[in-house]
N, C-alpha and C positions, 0 to 999 in steps of 0.2 A: 284529223283535221287541224289544220289552227283555227282561229276566231274569225278570220277571214273567209273561210271555206274551204280553203286548197287544200287540197288530200297529201296528207304528209310519210304516211307507210300505210303497208296494209301487212295485215299478219291471220292465217285461220285460227282458228281455238285449238285443235290436235293441231298444228306445225308449231305454234307457240309451247305449248303443253308438252312435247312429246317426250319428255325427258322423263318423264310419270309416268306419261297415259295419253292414250288419241282418244277416249270418249269423255267429252263435255258435255258441261251441260251450267247454267246459270253465272252467269259472270257477273262480276262488280267489281266496281275500280271505286278509289278515292288514290285524293291528292293528298301529300304532310306537307301543309306549311311552314313546321316548325319543322322537316327535314329539307326539304326542296324534292321528294319523294312522291312517286307512283306505289301505291298499292294495290293487289291483282288478286280476286282474288277465285275461284272456281272448283266446280265438284267434277268428281275427277273417277271414270272406272267404277259411275256409280252406279248402275246396274248387273255389276259384279258382284262378288263375293266377297272382295276385296277393296271396298272404294276409297278414294281419298281424299283429301280436301285439300287442294293445290292452293299454297300462299306463296306470290313473289312479289317481291318490291327492287324498280331499278336502283340501281349502282348509282346513279346522275341522277339529272333534273332534263334526261330527256328519254324518254318510254321506249325511244324507235333501239335504245341503245343496249348495254345489256342487262339482266334484271338477276338477281339471285331466287332461285327458282325450289321449294320444297314439296314435297307430299308426307300427308299426315294423314292415318289409317283413322278412320271414323271408327270401324269398329272391328277389332282384331276375331272374330268369333266367326263374321261374315255373315250374321244372322240380321242384322239390320242397315240400313241405307242412311243417307243424310240429305236431305230436301230445302229447296229455298233458302242459300245463307245469306247470311247478313252482316254486314261488314262495319267496324268501328275502331278506332283507336285514341289512344292519349299518348301523353309521354315516354308513359313504360311501357304500356302496351298495344298489339296489335289482337283486338278478337272479333272471333266470329260465333254468330249463333245458329242454329238452323232447326230443323224439324226431323226426325226419324221414325222413317215405316219398315217396318219390317218385311225382308226377303224374301216370306214367305207368301203371308195374306196381302200381303202388301197396306196394309193397317196402321194408323197412327199409333206410334208407344213412345212417344213425349219429348223432349227438347234435348236439348244440346249447346252447349258454351265451350267454345276453345279461346284459350289464352295464354297469346303465345310475346314469350319475350321480347323486347322490339330492339332493343341492340345488337342480341343474337342476332337475329335478322335479317339487320341493315347491316350488319358485317359480315352477313354471311357466314357464322359460325355454325349455323344451325337454325333449325326451330324446336325450339328448346318451348315446351305449351304444358299450361294443365289444361285437363279438361275435365268440368263440372257438367252430371249429367244427376237425374233420379232424384229421390229423398236423399236428407231431408234440404237440395237446393231450388227442387223443382215442388210445386202439387202433385200428389203420389194418386191421383183422381187422373192426370194429363189433360190437367186443364187449364196449361200453358203450350202456346202457340207462338211461333212468333216473335222470338224474344228478340231484339235489335241494339245493340252497345252504341253510344254516340260517337259522332266525328267530335272529337275535343284539341281544336288547335291551338293548346294554352300549356307554355311550358312551368304554368305556378300550380297545376288540376294536377293529383297524386290519384284521386279515385278515378274510374270509371264507371260510368251508368249507361245505366241497360234501361229498355221503356216498353213494356206491350199494350197491345190492346185487349184488356181483360174479361172485362162481363160487358157488356153495350144495352143490359137491359137494366144494369143496377149503377151503369156511367162510371165503372170503373176503368185506370189503368194503373198500369202496376208497375214500380220500379225495385231496381238489384242495381248493389254495389259491387263493384270490385275496387276491393285494397290491397295495401300488404307493398311489395316489395317486388320488383320484374322480375325476381325469380321464384316469390314464393308468392302469388295472389292467391288471394280468400272472396269468396261471396258471402254476401250477406245474405239474412232472409230476406223474404220478398217484401214489400210494402205495399197498397192498396189505397190508390189515392183518389179523393172523388171529387169527380168533374161536373159542371154545369147543367148535363143534357145526359138523355136514356139516348138510344139509338140500337138497332137491331144489328146481330155479325153479318148479315150477307140479305138477297135481296130477294131471293129465293125465284132467278128466273133471271131474264137476259134486262136489264135495267137502263144501260146505257145510249140515249136515242144518237143516232149519229146524222150532221144534216145531208139533205138530199136524199134519203136513205129511207126504210119501212124495218133494215133489219137492226134490233139493237145488239148492242155487245155483251160481253161477259165482265162485270166488275168487280170478281172475283169476294173478297170480303171484306171484313174494318180491321184487316190486320195494318202496324206498322209497317211502312215498307221502305228500308232506308233511310230517313227522314228525320234520324236523331242529328239534332245540330246543336253544341254550345256557345255560347256567345257571351263573354261579357256577364260571367256569372251563372247565366240562366240556358235551361233549355228550351229547345225550339221541335217542336211535333206535328207532324198534320196526319190523319188515318181518314177513312174510307167509313162511311155513316148512314144508314142505311135509313131511310123516315116512310111514314111516320112509322115507331117502333115494333106495331103492334101487328103491322099490315104493311110492309114497305111497298112503296111503288115509284122510288126517286131514294138514287145515291149521293150526297151530302159531305160538304166536307170539314169536318172538325180539326181546328186546331189548336193548339194551346203553346202557353206560354207560364214554365215553372221553375221554379230556383231548384237545389239538389238538395232540400230537405222536406222535401213530398209536400208543397204547398204549389196549389194553383194562383198563379197570378192575375193570368186573364184565360181565357178561353171563348170559345163564338164557331158558330154554323156558317160557313157560305151555304144557304139553301135558296134552290127556288121550286116553292110548290107548284 
């Protein structure tokens, strides 16, 4: 739809991704103003033994036109599948973070990060990527979850920054950096950032009140969800925070402004007790 509400085009997810698969889930879309393109990711065949991460970009600024579409194998062994992809970009890369789960037990087994050469993707030459999983990049005890690359519409910024809501009871979020060249990215060790607040990671029930209804909503957990934005040298982010920390009865919003070297510039809770 355009901004006046007029419908421009429609397409089902299976129809859009049919060149690589028809079982689809968890679509995420961003607009890259530095290149005037749209970026689209989606989980493809995610409940099979050969799940793919679908990555697509428009060839022009028209999302109803032609797209470059590629499928990346999330696990060539078929032992795990990827869930909850989070999308970001900068001048060098398109990056997708996700959570890995076992295909047999369904249990969480860690996070993965796919870093795609942006020029290669935009030129329709392929989807050359680097995948980061496990140690030494992420916590050996699988405490990392829902890592979110930033959206960086600034062609002077070489690094790509990644944030995670890490430990609410300690008031900590976590940052990673991708640096290097477009074809050879490297991932820094994590750095824990101390915020001004403490919160619980989940509410233990349906805490989202609805107007004129006695049925409350499940608000999920405290993960950062697709909201890391870079503007004028700083990162802006928000996430759910369940309060009070010891026995949550409500879900509030914790927002932060950070610099890129692990310092909180300001943060606050939007909270109604």
